[in-house]
N, C-alpha and C positions, 0 to 999 in steps of 0.2 A: 396700588398708586390711588389712594383715595384721597388723602390730605397733600397740598401744594407743597410742602414742606420736603414731601419724599421723592420731589422731581430732580433736586442737584443730588441728592444720595445715589439714585439710581445711574445718574448720569456720570458721576464720580465712578460708578462700580465699572459700568462700562467702557470709560474712556483709555485704561491700558489695552483692552484687548481691541477697540477701533485703532488707535495710535498704531499698534504693531500691524493689524492688519492693512492699514492703508500704507505705511510706510515699505511693507514688505509688496505690496501693488505696485509701487511707483520704483521698485528695482532695489531697495535698500534691505540687505538681510538684517535677522534680528541682531548679528554681533555687532553690527556697525552702528547702529542704532543705540545700543546697549554701551558701547565705547563712549559712544557722545555723550549720554545720562551721565556718565560715569567721571568724564572730564568736567562736566558742568558742576555736577555734585562735588566735587574736590576743590574746585577752583572757588564755589562757593563756602567752603567749610574753612577753607585756607583765609578768605577775605576777611570772614567774622571772625576767625582767632586773633589774626591783626588788628581787625578794629577793635575785638574787646580788649586785647592787651592794651593798645594805644589809650584806649578810654580810660583802664585804670591807671595809665602812668601821667594821664592829665589831669585825673583826679586827684593823684596824691601830689603833684606839684602846686595843684590850684589850693588845697590843705594848707601845706606849708607857709603858704605866702600870706 
């Protein structure tokens, strides 16, 4: 790690293992936090899809007028 720009990349590489280890130490098994991450991911995916559909409909209405 000679360059300052390498620090964020090295931190991102270590983040998943540190997160899993910390949650495991606090009593959360891997399956529980994986379930939580999956729920968050699908919620965000649904919100983005609904937002995109709403924006497309809004743009079409604006162009017709």
